[in-house]
Each structure stands twice: as C-alpha cells, then as structure tokens.
C-alpha angles and dihedrals in degrees: 000000000000125000092250091060094055091053091051091051091049092052090049091050090048090049091050091050092048091050091050092050091051091048093049090047091053092048092049091048093051090046092050095049096048114023100029095048104110117211132188115258121248118241120200146165117233124199116338125212127188121225132177095018109183134168138201127233130285094265093054112023109200135156139210128178144153120238117206114194142164111242117204130197109193113198112194094176128103089237132058124267116224112194133191129233112293142165137235112220123202115203135192116199090341095308120111112243100167143015136191131194120237112200118220115268148148133258111204124232114292093354141109122237115209129188138154123259125194119205121190109208126196126178093190093117090051099049093117094050109118090207091058090052091049091048093048091050092048092054096236128098121187118203129180122218126200135176137164122202112195122190146112135286112215122199122196089338089282109074116058121179128177113239135165134203117216128199130191119166143155124239117198114198118193109210132178111199126195101196 
C-alpha cells in the first residue's frame, strides 16, 4: 500500500464522518422542532344536559338547576400532562352562579381524557336582577363557563414544562316556564 492510498482512505473516512454528523444534526433538528415542541392542552365541555330544573314564583322569579356535562382535556403532546385540582365556574352576566370541583388527574400522551362534571346552579342571589327576569320571560338563558387547568407536561421523564389549558364558553339554555 502506497502513502497516497492511505491519505485517500483518510479523506474518505473524514467525508463519511462529516456526512454522518450532518445527517444526525438534521434528524435532531426535525425531532426538536416537532416532537419536543410542548403545547398547551385543550380544555372543552362536551354535551350539556339540564337536570332538576326548578323555578320560583311570579313575584320572585328565580331558577335553580343542575348541569351535567362531559369535560374533556385533550393533550396533543408526546408526553403526559399532569394537572392540579381546579374548578369550573358558571357565570350569568359576569356573576358566578355555580361552581364545580375538578380533581387533579393526568391526560396521557396524544390522548383525550373525558369525565363527567356536575354543576349545581342557583340564581337566588340574582333574583332582583331585571336582566334575569327578561331572560326567563324570553325563554333563553345565556351562561358563560370558564376553567383553567394548570399542570406540567413531561416528555421522556426528563423534560418538564409548566402549561395550562384555558376554557371559556357560552351555554345557551332554552327554557319554557309556566309560572
């Protein structure tokens, strides 16, 4: 073997190593930009049903009801999302009329966790509100829901990042009252 052949083999080896390093850098970059990108989970209400609907009398129109809904936490990350205890608040005209407890839990990677939430709603503190009386008489009641789930997304048991899922929604209830 001549000295010129050894130099050519060294150059070939160096070219292969450089190509391998470039290839690995490209793979790591794609992995970091797709899989390792941590997003906030999506928090939503599913269908809502009204139970135990009751009204007051004509002199003091008031309402109470129980909303039963499916609550969904959609985790689009490649790691699980562990969230802390939280609450769902139902508002009427900016005033809270009901609240439900959401126990801490975990949404697995790239999955949606669904569970039922029951919210007892009472309009007793708003019985003198003229907007409430008008809405009751019109047959439509508009409520706003809000919740915030705070927790951590954990990727590969190494990377942990604080994230929170927020929900704000409108619930329209059609009610025909015979007072």
